[in-house]
Biopython code that builds the backbone (N, CA, C, O; Angstrom):
import numpy as np
from Bio.PDB.StructureBuilder import StructureBuilder

atoms = [
    (1, "MET", "N", (0.918, -1.031, 0.014)),
    (1, "MET", "CA", (0.343, -0.328, -0.203)),
    (1, "MET", "C", (0.947, 1.764, 0.281)),
    (1, "MET", "O", (1.210, 2.511, 1.224)),
    (2, "SER", "N", (0.869, 1.720, -0.800)),
    (2, "SER", "CA", (2.277, 2.431, -1.303)),
    (2, "SER", "C", (1.809, 3.895, -1.685)),
    (2, "SER", "O", (0.592, 3.855, -1.503)),
    (3, "GLU", "N", (2.132, 5.134, -2.109)),
    (3, "GLU", "CA", (1.497, 6.237, -3.010)),
    (3, "GLU", "C", (2.250, 6.029, -4.635)),
    (3, "GLU", "O", (3.417, 5.661, -4.767)),
    (4, "ILE", "N", (1.543, 6.272, -5.516)),
    (4, "ILE", "CA", (1.461, 5.732, -6.444)),
    (4, "ILE", "C", (3.133, 7.004, -7.548)),
    (4, "ILE", "O", (3.485, 8.114, -7.149)),
    (5, "ASP", "N", (3.602, 6.434, -8.552)),
    (5, "ASP", "CA", (4.566, 6.555, -8.934)),
    (5, "ASP", "C", (4.203, 7.132, -10.072)),
    (5, "ASP", "O", (3.480, 6.458, -10.806)),
    (6, "PRO", "N", (4.517, 8.234, -10.431)),
    (6, "PRO", "CA", (4.498, 8.987, -12.070)),
    (6, "PRO", "C", (4.274, 8.202, -13.030)),
    (6, "PRO", "O", (3.367, 8.390, -13.840)),
    (7, "LYS", "N", (5.432, 6.782, -13.074)),
    (7, "LYS", "CA", (5.449, 6.222, -13.989)),
    (7, "LYS", "C", (4.291, 5.228, -14.022)),
    (7, "LYS", "O", (3.843, 4.963, -15.138)),
    (8, "ILE", "N", (3.694, 4.587, -12.864)),
    (8, "ILE", "CA", (2.601, 3.379, -12.501)),
    (8, "ILE", "C", (1.427, 4.014, -13.269)),
    (8, "ILE", "O", (0.620, 3.522, -14.057)),
    (9, "GLU", "N", (1.599, 5.355, -12.756)),
    (9, "GLU", "CA", (0.210, 6.317, -13.227)),
    (9, "GLU", "C", (-0.005, 6.648, -14.699)),
    (9, "GLU", "O", (-1.108, 6.943, -15.159)),
    (10, "ALA", "N", (1.281, 6.570, -15.505)),
    (10, "ALA", "CA", (1.012, 6.579, -16.571)),
    (10, "ALA", "C", (0.537, 5.097, -17.570)),
    (10, "ALA", "O", (-0.116, 4.952, -18.603)),
    (11, "LEU", "N", (1.216, 4.215, -16.683)),
    (11, "LEU", "CA", (0.945, 2.477, -17.015)),
    (11, "LEU", "C", (-0.121, 2.143, -17.389)),
    (11, "LEU", "O", (-0.499, 1.622, -18.439)),
    (12, "VAL", "N", (-1.087, 2.739, -15.680)),
    (12, "VAL", "CA", (-2.510, 1.995, -15.204)),
    (12, "VAL", "C", (-3.528, 2.861, -15.694)),
    (12, "VAL", "O", (-3.479, 4.037, -15.333)),
    (13, "PRO", "N", (-4.372, 2.518, -16.394)),
    (13, "PRO", "CA", (-5.266, 3.174, -17.123)),
    (13, "PRO", "C", (-6.739, 3.572, -16.474)),
    (13, "PRO", "O", (-7.610, 4.391, -16.768)),
    (14, "ALA", "N", (-6.580, 2.635, -15.504)),
    (14, "ALA", "CA", (-8.484, 2.478, -14.860)),
    (14, "ALA", "C", (-8.318, 2.094, -13.435)),
    (14, "ALA", "O", (-7.831, 0.991, -13.185)),
    (15, "TRP", "N", (-8.826, 3.233, -12.066)),
    (15, "TRP", "CA", (-8.780, 2.795, -10.948)),
    (15, "TRP", "C", (-10.155, 2.359, -10.310)),
    (15, "TRP", "O", (-11.196, 2.626, -10.910)),
    (16, "MET", "N", (-10.177, 1.642, -9.014)),
    (16, "MET", "CA", (-11.150, 1.596, -8.560)),
    (16, "MET", "C", (-11.083, 1.919, -7.237)),
    (16, "MET", "O", (-10.100, 1.363, -6.746)),
    (17, "TYR", "N", (-11.791, 2.679, -6.300)),
    (17, "TYR", "CA", (-11.662, 2.523, -5.230)),
    (17, "TYR", "C", (-12.282, 1.281, -4.199)),
    (17, "TYR", "O", (-13.399, 0.818, -4.430)),
    (18, "LEU", "N", (-11.680, 0.923, -3.360)),
    (18, "LEU", "CA", (-11.865, -0.275, -2.085)),
    (18, "LEU", "C", (-13.245, -0.465, -2.030)),
    (18, "LEU", "O", (-13.672, -1.602, -2.236)),
    (19, "PRO", "N", (-14.478, 0.985, -1.646)),
    (19, "PRO", "CA", (-15.990, 0.167, -1.583)),
    (19, "PRO", "C", (-16.688, -0.221, -2.260)),
    (19, "PRO", "O", (-17.560, -1.082, -2.148)),
    (20, "ASP", "N", (-16.097, 0.902, -3.714)),
    (20, "ASP", "CA", (-16.623, -0.339, -4.899)),
    (20, "ASP", "C", (-16.256, -1.427, -5.755)),
    (20, "ASP", "O", (-16.649, -1.988, -6.778)),
    (21, "ILE", "N", (-15.398, -1.485, -4.963)),
    (21, "ILE", "CA", (-14.941, -3.216, -5.780)),
    (21, "ILE", "C", (-16.070, -3.756, -4.708)),
    (21, "ILE", "O", (-16.848, -4.622, -5.109)),
    (22, "SER", "N", (-16.223, -3.093, -2.859)),
    (22, "SER", "CA", (-17.265, -3.638, -2.843)),
    (22, "SER", "C", (-18.246, -4.196, -2.673)),
    (22, "SER", "O", (-18.489, -5.247, -2.080)),
    (23, "GLU", "N", (-19.031, -3.307, -3.341)),
    (23, "GLU", "CA", (-20.274, -2.588, -4.021)),
    (23, "GLU", "C", (-20.015, -4.172, -5.404)),
    (23, "GLU", "O", (-20.506, -5.288, -5.578)),
    (24, "GLN", "N", (-19.666, -3.883, -5.621)),
    (24, "GLN", "CA", (-19.417, -4.372, -7.469)),
    (24, "GLN", "C", (-19.444, -6.583, -6.629)),
    (24, "GLN", "O", (-20.086, -7.621, -6.787)),
    (25, "TRP", "N", (-18.619, -6.209, -6.050)),
    (25, "TRP", "CA", (-18.520, -8.303, -5.522)),
    (25, "TRP", "C", (-19.661, -8.358, -4.431)),
    (25, "TRP", "O", (-19.953, -9.393, -3.832)),
    (26, "GLY", "N", (-20.173, -7.342, -4.268)),
    (26, "GLY", "CA", (-21.485, -7.575, -3.173)),
    (26, "GLY", "C", (-21.157, -7.854, -1.865)),
    (26, "GLY", "O", (-21.982, -8.522, -1.242)),
    (27, "VAL", "N", (-19.927, -7.428, -1.168)),
    (27, "VAL", "CA", (-19.269, -7.692, 0.332)),
    (27, "VAL", "C", (-19.421, -6.363, 1.249)),
    (27, "VAL", "O", (-19.973, -5.264, 1.295)),
    (28, "LEU", "N", (-18.610, -7.171, 1.897)),
    (28, "LEU", "CA", (-17.984, -5.409, 2.963)),
    (28, "LEU", "C", (-17.227, -5.239, 2.160)),
    (28, "LEU", "O", (-16.865, -6.233, 1.530)),
    (29, "VAL", "N", (-16.624, -3.860, 1.802)),
    (29, "VAL", "CA", (-14.928, -3.145, 2.548)),
    (29, "VAL", "C", (-13.917, -4.261, 3.236)),
    (29, "VAL", "O", (-12.833, -4.775, 2.962)),
    (30, "THR", "N", (-14.719, -4.320, 4.090)),
    (30, "THR", "CA", (-13.507, -5.152, 4.941)),
    (30, "THR", "C", (-12.749, -6.535, 4.094)),
    (30, "THR", "O", (-11.563, -6.830, 3.946)),
    (31, "GLU", "N", (-13.706, -7.034, 3.748)),
    (31, "GLU", "CA", (-13.296, -8.504, 2.800)),
    (31, "GLU", "C", (-12.195, -7.938, 1.970)),
    (31, "GLU", "O", (-11.100, -8.493, 1.885)),
    (32, "VAL", "N", (-12.623, -6.357, 1.101)),
    (32, "VAL", "CA", (-11.266, -6.260, 0.227)),
    (32, "VAL", "C", (-10.295, -5.492, 0.795)),
    (32, "VAL", "O", (-9.259, -5.299, 0.158)),
    (33, "ARG", "N", (-10.460, -4.947, 2.040)),
    (33, "ARG", "CA", (-9.200, -4.488, 2.512)),
    (33, "ARG", "C", (-8.787, -5.469, 2.991)),
    (33, "ARG", "O", (-7.635, -5.268, 3.372)),
    (34, "ASN", "N", (-9.305, -7.042, 3.301)),
    (34, "ASN", "CA", (-8.156, -8.033, 4.101)),
    (34, "ASN", "C", (-7.048, -8.837, 2.557)),
    (34, "ASN", "O", (-5.843, -9.084, 2.509)),
    (35, "GLN", "N", (-8.218, -9.039, 1.456)),
    (35, "GLN", "CA", (-7.452, -9.241, 0.150)),
    (35, "GLN", "C", (-6.284, -8.430, -0.181)),
    (35, "GLN", "O", (-5.242, -9.003, -0.499)),
    (36, "VAL", "N", (-6.367, -6.757, -0.126)),
    (36, "VAL", "CA", (-5.076, -6.025, -0.649)),
    (36, "VAL", "C", (-4.068, -7.213, 0.715)),
    (36, "VAL", "O", (-3.195, -8.039, 0.448)),
    (37, "LYS", "N", (-4.818, -6.732, 2.552)),
    (37, "LYS", "CA", (-3.373, -7.524, 3.058)),
    (37, "LYS", "C", (-2.885, -8.446, 3.079)),
    (37, "LYS", "O", (-1.718, -8.657, 3.408)),
    (38, "ALA", "N", (-3.969, -9.467, 2.605)),
    (38, "ALA", "CA", (-3.088, -10.860, 2.057)),
    (38, "ALA", "C", (-2.383, -10.660, 1.425)),
    (38, "ALA", "O", (-1.289, -11.107, 1.768)),
    (39, "GLY", "N", (-2.414, -9.909, 0.126)),
    (39, "GLY", "CA", (-1.567, -9.749, -0.666)),
    (39, "GLY", "C", (-2.609, -9.939, -2.138)),
    (39, "GLY", "O", (-1.992, -9.882, -3.202)),
    (40, "HIS", "N", (-3.723, -10.099, -2.199)),
    (40, "HIS", "CA", (-4.055, -10.420, -3.312)),
    (40, "HIS", "C", (-4.994, -9.717, -4.549)),
    (40, "HIS", "O", (-5.660, -10.010, -5.543)),
    (41, "LEU", "N", (-4.501, -8.479, -3.664)),
    (41, "LEU", "CA", (-4.730, -7.371, -4.906)),
    (41, "LEU", "C", (-3.603, -6.265, -4.721)),
    (41, "LEU", "O", (-2.670, -7.031, -4.481)),
    (42, "VAL", "N", (-3.210, -5.376, -4.682)),
    (42, "VAL", "CA", (-2.001, -4.554, -4.917)),
    (42, "VAL", "C", (-3.175, -2.971, -4.900)),
    (42, "VAL", "O", (-4.140, -2.641, -5.589)),
    (43, "ALA", "N", (-2.572, -2.448, -3.941)),
    (43, "ALA", "CA", (-3.685, -0.914, -3.780)),
    (43, "ALA", "C", (-2.719, 0.060, -3.379)),
    (43, "ALA", "O", (-1.936, -0.258, -2.484)),
    (44, "VAL", "N", (-2.633, 1.411, -3.992)),
    (44, "VAL", "CA", (-2.209, 2.340, -3.676)),
    (44, "VAL", "C", (-2.980, 3.509, -3.185)),
    (44, "VAL", "O", (-4.203, 3.543, -3.055)),
    (45, "ARG", "N", (-1.974, 4.650, -2.875)),
    (45, "ARG", "CA", (-2.512, 5.555, -2.184)),
    (45, "ARG", "C", (-2.866, 6.551, -3.730)),
    (45, "ARG", "O", (-1.736, 6.796, -4.153)),
    (46, "ARG", "N", (-3.655, 7.049, -4.482)),
    (46, "ARG", "CA", (-3.407, 8.023, -4.901)),
    (46, "ARG", "C", (-4.517, 9.049, -5.520)),
    (46, "ARG", "O", (-5.405, 8.323, -5.967)),
    (47, "GLY", "N", (-4.833, 10.315, -5.727)),
    (47, "GLY", "CA", (-5.697, 10.918, -6.296)),
    (47, "GLY", "C", (-5.500, 11.871, -4.613)),
    (47, "GLY", "O", (-5.150, 11.313, -3.573)),
    (48, "GLU", "N", (-5.774, 13.122, -4.717)),
    (48, "GLU", "CA", (-6.172, 14.357, -3.808)),
    (48, "GLU", "C", (-6.504, 14.058, -2.683)),
    (48, "GLU", "O", (-5.881, 14.777, -1.901)),
    (49, "ASN", "N", (-7.380, 13.144, -1.990)),
    (49, "ASN", "CA", (-7.784, 12.410, -0.920)),
    (49, "ASN", "C", (-6.660, 11.359, -0.497)),
    (49, "ASN", "O", (-6.636, 11.163, 0.718)),
    (50, "LYS", "N", (-5.798, 10.700, -1.182)),
    (50, "LYS", "CA", (-5.143, 9.954, -0.906)),
    (50, "LYS", "C", (-5.454, 8.539, -0.309)),
    (50, "LYS", "O", (-4.772, 7.930, 0.516)),
    (51, "ALA", "N", (-6.732, 8.109, -0.950)),
    (51, "ALA", "CA", (-7.479, 7.196, -0.821)),
    (51, "ALA", "C", (-6.803, 5.378, -1.157)),
    (51, "ALA", "O", (-5.656, 5.660, -1.503)),
    (52, "LEU", "N", (-6.831, 4.916, -1.179)),
    (52, "LEU", "CA", (-6.763, 3.202, -1.544)),
    (52, "LEU", "C", (-7.515, 2.672, -2.730)),
    (52, "LEU", "O", (-8.555, 2.013, -2.748)),
    (53, "GLN", "N", (-6.703, 3.135, -3.794)),
    (53, "GLN", "CA", (-7.662, 1.987, -5.312)),
    (53, "GLN", "C", (-6.648, 0.818, -5.311)),
    (53, "GLN", "O", (-5.756, 0.504, -4.523)),
    (54, "VAL", "N", (-7.062, 0.323, -6.382)),
    (54, "VAL", "CA", (-7.066, -0.909, -7.216)),
    (54, "VAL", "C", (-6.717, -0.405, -8.398)),
    (54, "VAL", "O", (-6.816, 0.787, -8.686)),
    (55, "PRO", "N", (-6.221, -1.438, -9.265)),
    (55, "PRO", "CA", (-6.206, -1.464, -10.952)),
    (55, "PRO", "C", (-7.419, -1.674, -11.168)),
    (55, "PRO", "O", (-7.800, -2.702, -10.608)),
    (56, "ALA", "N", (-8.536, -0.916, -11.989)),
    (56, "ALA", "CA", (-9.801, -1.806, -11.860)),
    (56, "ALA", "C", (-8.960, -2.959, -13.497)),
    (56, "ALA", "O", (-8.807, -4.067, -12.982)),
    (57, "ALA", "N", (-8.761, -2.998, -14.094)),
    (57, "ALA", "CA", (-7.922, -4.515, -14.685)),
    (57, "ALA", "C", (-7.284, -5.581, -13.544)),
    (57, "ALA", "O", (-6.718, -6.605, -13.927)),
    (58, "PHE", "N", (-7.432, -5.238, -12.003)),
    (58, "PHE", "CA", (-7.768, -7.096, -12.031)),
    (58, "PHE", "C", (-8.597, -7.100, -11.259)),
    (58, "PHE", "O", (-8.444, -7.896, -10.332)),
    (59, "ILE", "N", (-9.684, -6.352, -11.260)),
    (59, "ILE", "CA", (-11.619, -6.831, -10.719)),
    (59, "ILE", "C", (-12.140, -7.702, -12.095)),
    (59, "ILE", "O", (-11.939, -7.363, -13.261)),
    (60, "ASP", "N", (-12.713, -8.666, -11.725)),
    (60, "ASP", "CA", (-13.002, -8.897, -12.453)),
    (60, "ASP", "C", (-14.729, -8.984, -11.709)),
    (60, "ASP", "O", (-14.645, -8.652, -10.526)),
    (61, "THR", "N", (-15.940, -9.274, -12.037)),
    (61, "THR", "CA", (-17.352, -9.067, -12.122)),
    (61, "THR", "C", (-17.880, -9.423, -10.094)),
    (61, "THR", "O", (-18.478, -8.770, -9.238)),
    (62, "ASP", "N", (-17.247, -10.739, -10.148)),
    (62, "ASP", "CA", (-17.406, -11.153, -8.297)),
    (62, "ASP", "C", (-15.873, -11.896, -7.706)),
    (62, "ASP", "O", (-15.783, -12.992, -7.152)),
    (63, "GLY", "N", (-14.868, -11.035, -7.983)),
    (63, "GLY", "CA", (-13.244, -11.493, -7.284)),
    (63, "GLY", "C", (-12.445, -10.764, -8.289)),
    (63, "GLY", "O", (-12.960, -10.103, -9.190)),
    (64, "PRO", "N", (-10.816, -10.938, -8.065)),
    (64, "PRO", "CA", (-10.330, -11.039, -8.958)),
    (64, "PRO", "C", (-10.059, -11.499, -10.054)),
    (64, "PRO", "O", (-10.457, -12.659, -10.157)),
    (65, "VAL", "N", (-9.460, -11.043, -11.102)),
    (65, "VAL", "CA", (-9.289, -11.653, -12.393)),
    (65, "VAL", "C", (-8.417, -13.219, -11.585)),
    (65, "VAL", "O", (-7.810, -13.273, -10.515)),
    (66, "LYS", "N", (-8.676, -14.283, -12.572)),
    (66, "LYS", "CA", (-8.892, -15.379, -12.886)),
    (66, "LYS", "C", (-7.168, -15.015, -12.467)),
    (66, "LYS", "O", (-6.514, -14.082, -12.932)),
    (67, "HIS", "N", (-6.735, -15.953, -11.551)),
    (67, "HIS", "CA", (-4.351, -16.025, -11.992)),
    (67, "HIS", "C", (-4.156, -15.304, -11.474)),
    (67, "HIS", "O", (-2.934, -15.317, -11.330)),
    (68, "LEU", "N", (-4.985, -13.677, -10.464)),
    (68, "LEU", "CA", (-4.120, -12.965, -10.460)),
    (68, "LEU", "C", (-3.479, -13.124, -9.081)),
    (68, "LEU", "O", (-2.426, -12.656, -8.647)),
    (69, "VAL", "N", (-4.356, -13.873, -8.536)),
    (69, "VAL", "CA", (-4.015, -14.221, -6.977)),
    (69, "VAL", "C", (-2.256, -15.161, -7.334)),
    (69, "VAL", "O", (-1.073, -14.844, -7.215)),
    (70, "GLY", "N", (-2.695, -15.881, -7.607)),
    (70, "GLY", "CA", (-1.469, -16.633, -7.828)),
    (70, "GLY", "C", (0.256, -16.332, -8.449)),
    (70, "GLY", "O", (1.337, -16.705, -7.992)),
    (71, "THR", "N", (-0.212, -15.201, -10.106)),
    (71, "THR", "CA", (0.737, -14.363, -10.480)),
    (71, "THR", "C", (1.718, -13.504, -9.437)),
    (71, "THR", "O", (2.947, -13.565, -9.399)),
    (72, "LEU", "N", (0.535, -12.399, -8.307)),
    (72, "LEU", "CA", (1.349, -11.575, -7.867)),
    (72, "LEU", "C", (1.992, -12.547, -6.411)),
    (72, "LEU", "O", (3.100, -12.304, -5.931)),
    (73, "THR", "N", (1.252, -13.425, -5.976)),
    (73, "THR", "CA", (2.185, -14.700, -5.394)),
    (73, "THR", "C", (3.817, -14.736, -5.563)),
    (73, "THR", "O", (4.674, -14.528, -4.704)),
    (74, "VAL", "N", (3.994, -15.130, -7.209)),
    (74, "VAL", "CA", (5.477, -15.778, -7.861)),
    (74, "VAL", "C", (6.262, -14.295, -8.093)),
    (74, "VAL", "O", (7.487, -14.183, -8.065)),
    (75, "LEU", "N", (5.329, -13.192, -8.326)),
    (75, "LEU", "CA", (6.128, -12.060, -8.284)),
    (75, "LEU", "C", (7.095, -11.440, -7.145)),
    (75, "LEU", "O", (8.252, -11.021, -7.173)),
    (76, "ARG", "N", (5.633, -11.627, -5.627)),
    (76, "ARG", "CA", (6.853, -10.954, -4.910)),
    (76, "ARG", "C", (7.347, -12.520, -4.022)),
    (76, "ARG", "O", (7.360, -12.512, -2.791)),
    (77, "ASP", "N", (7.608, -13.383, -4.556)),
    (77, "ASP", "CA", (8.150, -14.664, -4.166)),
    (77, "ASP", "C", (9.409, -14.219, -4.678)),
    (77, "ASP", "O", (10.462, -14.452, -4.084)),
    (78, "CYS", "N", (9.354, -13.675, -5.610)),
    (78, "CYS", "CA", (10.603, -12.952, -6.864)),
    (78, "CYS", "C", (11.435, -11.771, -6.168)),
    (78, "CYS", "O", (12.547, -11.494, -6.618)),
    (79, "GLY", "N", (10.942, -11.121, -5.151)),
    (79, "GLY", "CA", (11.062, -9.557, -4.123)),
    (79, "GLY", "C", (10.937, -8.770, -5.217)),
    (79, "GLY", "O", (11.979, -8.178, -5.496)),
    (80, "PHE", "N", (9.512, -8.446, -6.325)),
    (80, "PHE", "CA", (9.015, -7.652, -6.230)),
    (80, "PHE", "C", (8.385, -6.850, -5.676)),
    (80, "PHE", "O", (7.283, -7.350, -5.448)),
    (81, "ASN", "N", (8.470, -5.306, -5.108)),
    (81, "ASN", "CA", (7.568, -5.240, -4.173)),
    (81, "ASN", "C", (6.251, -4.443, -5.217)),
    (81, "ASN", "O", (6.185, -4.687, -6.422)),
    (82, "ASP", "N", (5.345, -3.558, -4.563)),
    (82, "ASP", "CA", (4.189, -3.253, -4.568)),
    (82, "ASP", "C", (4.133, -2.731, -6.651)),
    (82, "ASP", "O", (3.383, -3.097, -7.556)),
    (83, "GLU", "N", (5.220, -1.851, -6.621)),
    (83, "GLU", "CA", (5.637, -0.729, -7.443)),
    (83, "GLU", "C", (6.069, -1.698, -9.082)),
    (83, "GLU", "O", (5.626, -1.535, -10.219)),
    (84, "GLU", "N", (6.723, -2.332, -8.740)),
    (84, "GLU", "CA", (7.113, -3.095, -9.433)),
    (84, "GLU", "C", (6.366, -4.603, -10.177)),
    (84, "GLU", "O", (6.404, -5.269, -11.211)),
    (85, "ILE", "N", (5.856, -4.567, -9.145)),
    (85, "ILE", "CA", (4.602, -5.617, -10.096)),
    (85, "ILE", "C", (3.318, -5.066, -10.423)),
    (85, "ILE", "O", (2.384, -5.807, -10.728)),
    (86, "LEU", "N", (3.179, -3.528, -10.372)),
    (86, "LEU", "CA", (2.039, -2.779, -11.050)),
    (86, "LEU", "C", (2.499, -2.176, -12.409)),
    (86, "LEU", "O", (1.748, -1.636, -13.220)),
    (87, "GLU", "N", (4.331, -2.410, -12.588)),
    (87, "GLU", "CA", (4.525, -2.297, -13.803)),
    (87, "GLU", "C", (5.117, -3.380, -14.720)),
    (87, "GLU", "O", (5.472, -3.295, -15.895)),
    (88, "TRP", "N", (5.127, -4.315, -13.956)),
    (88, "TRP", "CA", (5.595, -5.663, -14.808)),
    (88, "TRP", "C", (4.110, -5.733, -14.951)),
    (88, "TRP", "O", (3.902, -5.636, -16.161)),
    (89, "MET", "N", (3.136, -5.835, -14.411)),
    (89, "MET", "CA", (1.903, -6.275, -14.894)),
    (89, "MET", "C", (1.083, -5.333, -15.896)),
    (89, "MET", "O", (-0.090, -5.640, -16.110)),
    (90, "PHE", "N", (1.652, -4.148, -16.556)),
    (90, "PHE", "CA", (1.260, -3.333, -17.138)),
    (90, "PHE", "C", (2.140, -2.855, -18.441)),
    (90, "PHE", "O", (1.524, -2.086, -19.178)),
    (91, "THR", "N", (2.700, -2.993, -18.610)),
    (91, "THR", "CA", (4.044, -3.202, -19.916)),
    (91, "THR", "C", (3.928, -4.204, -20.720)),
    (91, "THR", "O", (4.083, -5.408, -20.511)),
    (92, "GLU", "N", (3.594, -3.534, -21.822)),
    (92, "GLU", "CA", (3.824, -4.428, -22.788)),
    (92, "GLU", "C", (4.660, -5.676, -22.755)),
    (92, "GLU", "O", (5.614, -5.544, -21.988)),
    (93, "ASP", "N", (4.601, -6.835, -23.342)),
    (93, "ASP", "CA", (5.636, -8.318, -23.405)),
    (93, "ASP", "C", (5.377, -8.593, -25.099)),
    (93, "ASP", "O", (4.543, -9.268, -25.702)),
    (94, "PRO", "N", (6.055, -8.076, -25.365)),
    (94, "PRO", "CA", (5.564, -8.527, -27.378)),
    (94, "PRO", "C", (6.092, -10.146, -27.261)),
    (94, "PRO", "O", (5.918, -10.452, -28.441)),
    (95, "SER", "N", (6.550, -11.215, -26.711)),
    (95, "SER", "CA", (6.482, -13.096, -26.740)),
    (95, "SER", "C", (5.097, -13.005, -25.957)),
    (95, "SER", "O", (4.515, -14.069, -26.167)),
    (96, "LEU", "N", (4.167, -12.012, -24.976)),
    (96, "LEU", "CA", (2.887, -12.757, -24.978)),
    (96, "LEU", "C", (1.940, -12.592, -25.877)),
    (96, "LEU", "O", (0.975, -13.290, -25.563)),
    (97, "PRO", "N", (1.750, -11.979, -26.883)),
    (97, "PRO", "CA", (1.735, -10.605, -26.286)),
    (97, "PRO", "C", (1.296, -9.834, -25.973)),
    (97, "PRO", "O", (0.125, -10.149, -26.183)),
    (98, "GLY", "N", (1.259, -8.305, -25.300)),
    (98, "GLY", "CA", (-0.283, -7.844, -24.464)),
    (98, "GLY", "C", (0.609, -7.557, -23.690)),
    (98, "GLY", "O", (1.747, -7.556, -24.161)),
    (99, "SER", "N", (0.465, -7.276, -22.508)),
    (99, "SER", "CA", (1.139, -6.974, -21.058)),
    (99, "SER", "C", (0.213, -7.613, -20.225)),
    (99, "SER", "O", (-1.014, -7.546, -20.158)),
    (100, "PRO", "N", (1.415, -8.515, -19.341)),
    (100, "PRO", "CA", (1.127, -9.163, -18.627)),
    (100, "PRO", "C", (-0.875, -9.349, -18.605)),
    (100, "PRO", "O", (-1.571, -10.206, -19.150)),
    (101, "ILE", "N", (-1.336, -7.978, -17.614)),
    (101, "ILE", "CA", (-2.510, -8.033, -17.041)),
    (101, "ILE", "C", (-3.741, -8.304, -18.134)),
    (101, "ILE", "O", (-4.943, -8.277, -17.871)),
    (102, "GLN", "N", (-3.335, -8.481, -18.993)),
    (102, "GLN", "CA", (-4.164, -8.568, -20.488)),
    (102, "GLN", "C", (-4.955, -9.899, -20.742)),
    (102, "GLN", "O", (-6.109, -10.310, -20.865)),
    (103, "ALA", "N", (-2.977, -10.554, -20.751)),
    (103, "ALA", "CA", (-3.374, -11.888, -20.798)),
    (103, "ALA", "C", (-3.792, -12.487, -19.764)),
    (103, "ALA", "O", (-4.030, -13.665, -20.031)),
    (104, "LEU", "N", (-4.020, -12.188, -18.559)),
    (104, "LEU", "CA", (-4.763, -12.439, -17.322)),
    (104, "LEU", "C", (-6.420, -12.159, -17.974)),
    (104, "LEU", "O", (-7.263, -13.056, -17.929)),
    (105, "ARG", "N", (-6.543, -11.588, -18.221)),
    (105, "ARG", "CA", (-8.145, -11.425, -18.806)),
    (105, "ARG", "C", (-8.933, -11.801, -19.550)),
    (105, "ARG", "O", (-10.151, -11.975, -19.512)),
    (106, "GLU", "N", (-7.471, -12.042, -20.905)),
    (106, "GLU", "CA", (-8.127, -13.480, -21.697)),
    (106, "GLU", "C", (-7.985, -14.872, -21.156)),
    (106, "GLU", "O", (-8.009, -15.896, -21.839)),
    (107, "ASN", "N", (-7.820, -14.792, -19.726)),
    (107, "ASN", "CA", (-7.382, -16.024, -19.655)),
    (107, "ASN", "C", (-6.178, -16.993, -20.149)),
    (107, "ASN", "O", (-6.417, -17.970, -20.858)),
    (108, "ARG", "N", (-5.074, -16.707, -19.791)),
    (108, "ARG", "CA", (-3.700, -16.967, -20.560)),
    (108, "ARG", "C", (-2.876, -16.619, -19.060)),
    (108, "ARG", "O", (-2.118, -15.651, -19.116)),
    (109, "GLY", "N", (-2.972, -17.314, -17.785)),
    (109, "GLY", "CA", (-2.911, -17.539, -16.614)),
    (109, "GLY", "C", (-1.243, -17.807, -17.058)),
    (109, "GLY", "O", (-0.196, -17.161, -17.117)),
    (110, "THR", "N", (-1.793, -19.354, -17.352)),
    (110, "THR", "CA", (-0.083, -19.939, -17.637)),
    (110, "THR", "C", (1.244, -19.408, -18.468)),
    (110, "THR", "O", (2.381, -19.879, -18.452)),
    (111, "GLU", "N", (0.823, -18.480, -19.068)),
    (111, "GLU", "CA", (1.907, -17.842, -20.137)),
    (111, "GLU", "C", (2.671, -17.070, -18.735)),
    (111, "GLU", "O", (3.743, -17.201, -18.144)),
    (112, "VAL", "N", (1.628, -16.333, -18.618)),
    (112, "VAL", "CA", (2.030, -14.830, -17.248)),
    (112, "VAL", "C", (2.472, -15.627, -16.631)),
    (112, "VAL", "O", (3.554, -16.061, -17.028)),
    (113, "LYS", "N", (1.817, -16.288, -15.227)),
    (113, "LYS", "CA", (2.561, -17.142, -14.340)),
    (113, "LYS", "C", (4.279, -18.043, -15.332)),
    (113, "LYS", "O", (5.311, -17.776, -14.717)),
    (114, "ARG", "N", (4.422, -18.574, -16.097)),
    (114, "ARG", "CA", (5.773, -19.205, -16.446)),
    (114, "ARG", "C", (6.362, -17.932, -16.563)),
    (114, "ARG", "O", (6.939, -17.771, -15.487)),
    (115, "ARG", "N", (6.554, -16.869, -17.313)),
    (115, "ARG", "CA", (6.794, -15.508, -17.259)),
    (115, "ARG", "C", (7.578, -15.282, -16.221)),
    (115, "ARG", "O", (8.800, -15.140, -16.213)),
    (116, "ALA", "N", (6.539, -15.243, -15.010)),
    (116, "ALA", "CA", (7.046, -14.290, -14.212)),
    (116, "ALA", "C", (7.971, -15.333, -13.409)),
    (116, "ALA", "O", (9.111, -14.956, -13.140)),
    (117, "GLN", "N", (7.619, -16.437, -13.063)),
    (117, "GLN", "CA", (8.209, -17.304, -12.259)),
    (117, "GLN", "C", (10.558, -17.514, -13.472)),
    (117, "GLN", "O", (11.641, -17.919, -13.052)),
    (118, "ALA", "N", (10.105, -16.952, -14.894)),
    (118, "ALA", "CA", (11.220, -17.557, -15.245)),
    (118, "ALA", "C", (12.004, -16.071, -14.449)),
    (118, "ALA", "O", (13.206, -16.023, -14.190)),
    (119, "MET", "N", (11.347, -15.326, -14.258)),
    (119, "MET", "CA", (12.067, -14.081, -13.811)),
    (119, "MET", "C", (13.333, -14.385, -11.853)),
    (119, "MET", "O", (14.178, -13.733, -11.240)),
    (120, "ALA", "N", (12.886, -15.249, -11.757)),
    (120, "ALA", "CA", (13.474, -15.439, -10.187)),
    (120, "ALA", "C", (14.752, -17.028, -10.718)),
    (120, "ALA", "O", (15.918, -17.102, -10.331)),
    (121, "LEU", "N", (14.158, -17.913, -11.500)),
    (121, "LEU", "CA", (15.729, -17.804, -11.904)),
    (121, "LEU", "C", (16.496, -17.495, -12.135)),
    (121, "LEU", "O", (17.454, -18.257, -12.267)),
]
sb = StructureBuilder()
sb.init_structure("model")
sb.init_model(0)
sb.init_chain("A")
sb.init_seg("    ")
for serial, (resi, resn, name, xyz) in enumerate(atoms, 1):
    if name == "N":
        sb.init_residue(resn, " ", resi, " ")
    sb.init_atom(name, np.array(xyz, "f"), 0.0, 1.0, " ", f" {name:<3s}", serial, name[0])
structure = sb.get_structure()
């Protein structure tokens, strides 16, 4: 839960506040906060009020995007901090093609996790 870097701000096209996520998922906002604390979501402080926000691309209709939690775990195990995770997830990768988050949203999680695991080697 860090403050947003301008480089990340330029990469991530849209953000969601935690209460909006909880409303979409039909859960209490504390459950969304617990997902952030558990590392299942990445949240940063941004905007004038410095409220926590999550990249909208990480959010599916009823939970995190499929394979996101596993990918975040692999990246954290590789030593990535939240800023590095966001940069990696939203940076175009010609070998995918597209960005890792695009690939996850297109249900190509195995390819994304394989690339993330390769960085640990």
